[in-house]
ZALUMNU-504109 format. One record per residue (C-alpha): residue number from 1; residue in three letters; x, y, z. Coordinates in nm, 3 decimals, always signed. Example, Ala and Ser with C-alpha at 12.3 -4.5 7.8 and 13.67 -1.06 7.14 Angstrom:
BEGIN
    nr   rest        c1        c2        c3
     1    ala    +1.230    -0.450    +0.780
     2    ser    +1.367    -0.106    +0.714
END
This chain:
BEGIN
    nr   rest        c1        c2        c3
     1    met    -3.165    -2.513    -7.755
     2    leu    -2.939    -2.801    -7.711
     3    lys    -3.049    -3.032    -7.434
     4    ile    -2.769    -3.227    -7.272
     5    pro    -2.824    -3.522    -7.031
     6    ile    -2.605    -3.454    -6.714
     7    ile    -2.527    -3.629    -6.388
     8    asn    -2.417    -3.394    -6.101
     9    lys    -2.217    -3.585    -5.832
    10    ser    -2.078    -3.239    -5.717
    11    pro    -2.225    -3.064    -5.417
    12    phe    -2.271    -2.763    -5.632
    13    asp    -2.566    -2.646    -5.865
    14    leu    -2.544    -2.748    -6.223
    15    pro    -2.299    -2.554    -6.427
    16    lys    -2.465    -2.223    -6.554
    17    tyr    -2.399    -1.915    -6.774
    18    ala    -2.277    -1.615    -6.584
    19    thr    -2.479    -1.383    -6.810
    20    thr    -2.745    -1.407    -7.086
    21    ser    -2.479    -1.360    -7.352
    22    ser    -2.212    -1.595    -7.196
    23    ala    -2.071    -1.857    -7.438
    24    gly    -1.964    -2.106    -7.181
    25    val    -2.084    -2.244    -6.846
    26    asp    -1.866    -2.235    -6.548
    27    leu    -1.706    -2.557    -6.393
    28    arg    -1.621    -2.576    -6.035
    29    ala    -1.340    -2.763    -5.851
    30    val    -1.476    -3.070    -5.653
    31    leu    -1.207    -3.102    -5.388
    32    thr    -1.232    -3.230    -5.021
    33    ser    -0.996    -2.943    -4.916
    34    glu    -0.788    -2.660    -5.071
    35    ile    -0.489    -2.759    -5.277
    36    thr    -0.186    -2.576    -5.368
    37    leu    -0.055    -2.530    -5.737
    38    ala    +0.304    -2.456    -5.732
    39    pro    +0.466    -2.239    -6.023
    40    leu    +0.469    -2.478    -6.334
    41    glu    +0.279    -2.752    -6.155
    42    arg    -0.020    -2.921    -6.317
    43    lys    -0.312    -3.112    -6.172
    44    val    -0.612    -3.279    -6.299
    45    val    -0.903    -3.125    -6.103
    46    gly    -1.245    -3.312    -6.097
    47    thr    -1.573    -3.130    -6.151
    48    gly    -1.819    -3.409    -6.045
    49    ile    -2.008    -3.363    -6.371
    50    lys    -2.066    -3.632    -6.637
    51    ile    -2.254    -3.549    -6.964
    52    ala    -2.372    -3.732    -7.274
    53    leu    -2.338    -3.510    -7.576
    54    pro    -2.519    -3.607    -7.898
    55    gln    -2.325    -3.719    -8.206
    56    gly    -2.202    -3.423    -8.395
    57    tyr    -2.103    -3.210    -8.096
    58    glu    -1.803    -3.157    -7.861
    59    ala    -1.765    -2.975    -7.539
    60    gln    -1.464    -2.766    -7.514
    61    val    -1.297    -2.698    -7.177
    62    arg    -1.137    -2.346    -7.185
    63    pro    -0.964    -2.119    -6.925
    64    arg    -1.154    -1.859    -6.726
    65    ser    -0.993    -1.523    -6.840
    66    gly    -1.003    -1.366    -6.481
    67    leu    -0.816    -1.670    -6.326
    68    ser    -0.552    -1.658    -6.614
    69    ala    -0.495    -1.287    -6.613
    70    lys    -0.501    -1.229    -6.232
    71    his    -0.322    -1.550    -6.117
    72    gly    -0.159    -1.722    -6.428
    73    ile    -0.381    -2.038    -6.385
    74    thr    -0.500    -2.174    -6.719
    75    val    -0.624    -2.503    -6.878
    76    leu    -0.303    -2.686    -7.003
    77    asn    -0.459    -2.848    -7.320
    78    ser    -0.688    -2.563    -7.401
    79    pro    -0.925    -2.610    -7.541
    80    gly    -0.961    -2.956    -7.402
    81    thr    -1.218    -3.169    -7.606
    82    ile    -1.485    -3.373    -7.458
    83    asp    -1.604    -3.627    -7.734
    84    ala    -1.962    -3.731    -7.786
    85    asp    -1.893    -4.078    -7.681
    86    tyr    -1.708    -3.993    -7.354
    87    arg    -1.913    -4.059    -7.031
    88    gly    -1.673    -4.018    -6.765
    89    glu    -1.626    -3.726    -6.518
    90    ile    -1.510    -3.400    -6.669
    91    gly    -1.164    -3.314    -6.540
    92    val    -0.977    -2.995    -6.599
    93    ile    -0.597    -3.009    -6.646
    94    leu    -0.499    -2.678    -6.458
    95    val    -0.135    -2.533    -6.474
    96    asn    +0.010    -2.254    -6.265
    97    leu    +0.208    -2.038    -6.518
    98    ser    +0.279    -1.774    -6.250
    99    ser    +0.594    -1.751    -6.033
   100    glu    +0.380    -1.792    -5.709
   101    asn    +0.174    -2.065    -5.547
   102    tyr    -0.186    -2.064    -5.602
   103    ile    -0.444    -2.192    -5.355
   104    leu    -0.737    -2.362    -5.518
   105    asn    -1.049    -2.384    -5.310
   106    pro    -1.329    -2.632    -5.321
   107    gly    -1.610    -2.490    -5.531
   108    glu    -1.390    -2.236    -5.713
   109    arg    -1.481    -2.180    -6.080
   110    ile    -1.181    -2.323    -6.267
   111    ala    -1.287    -2.331    -6.627
   112    gln    -1.569    -2.299    -6.873
   113    leu    -1.740    -2.542    -7.091
   114    val    -1.849    -2.442    -7.442
   115    phe    -2.052    -2.656    -7.662
   116    val    -1.970    -2.669    -8.045
   117    arg    -2.099    -2.847    -8.337
   118    val    -1.842    -3.061    -8.520
   119    glu    -1.824    -3.259    -8.849
   120    gln    -1.621    -3.556    -8.925
   121    val    -1.442    -3.550    -9.261
   122    lys    -1.402    -3.804    -9.550
   123    trp    -1.055    -3.744    -9.703
   124    asn    -1.035    -3.682   -10.084
   125    leu    -0.678    -3.782   -10.159
   126    gln    -0.519    -3.552   -10.433
   127    asp    -0.180    -3.510   -10.588
   128    asp    -0.205    -3.128   -10.581
   129    leu    -0.416    -2.860   -10.390
   130    glu    -0.585    -2.564   -10.547
   131    asn    -0.336    -2.264   -10.544
   132    thr    -0.401    -1.941   -10.332
   133    thr    -0.233    -1.615   -10.302
   134    arg    -0.094    -1.709    -9.968
   135    gly    +0.019    -2.053   -10.081
   136    glu    +0.245    -2.231    -9.836
   137    gly    +0.317    -1.921    -9.631
   138    gly    +0.266    -1.968    -9.261
   139    phe    +0.390    -1.879    -8.912
   140    gly    +0.376    -1.495    -8.964
   141    ser    +0.386    -1.488    -9.334
   142    thr    +0.091    -1.249    -9.357
   143    gly    +0.254    -0.985    -9.122
   144    lys    +0.356    -0.936    -8.765
END
């Protein structure tokens, strides 16, 4: 199990997994009072959480499916990446894609955080790439 150093400046418990098989921990909105997200409005919402990821990992900020499906609230740059060398507060860029105002309350679960192993690459410059059946076909070339 990966151990992550964390600072919690929020009034809430540490982020936790909702079930034993959950992929991500829930992040909560740290607000002094409720805020309104108007249709198509975006806001960065703080979580009060700072982490220190080990080299070779990233944390991905992802939408919560219920918030998206029921209210049209999602994470704008999904998934948002938290790099291993970032030490600031985790913020979540929320956007309201519905046609109605959404009231966001302090402590509301607004996103989930998933930890992923990543590798950096070393480029190997070529004049040509190995050919495949698909070739350069993209954007729906393999079917609907």
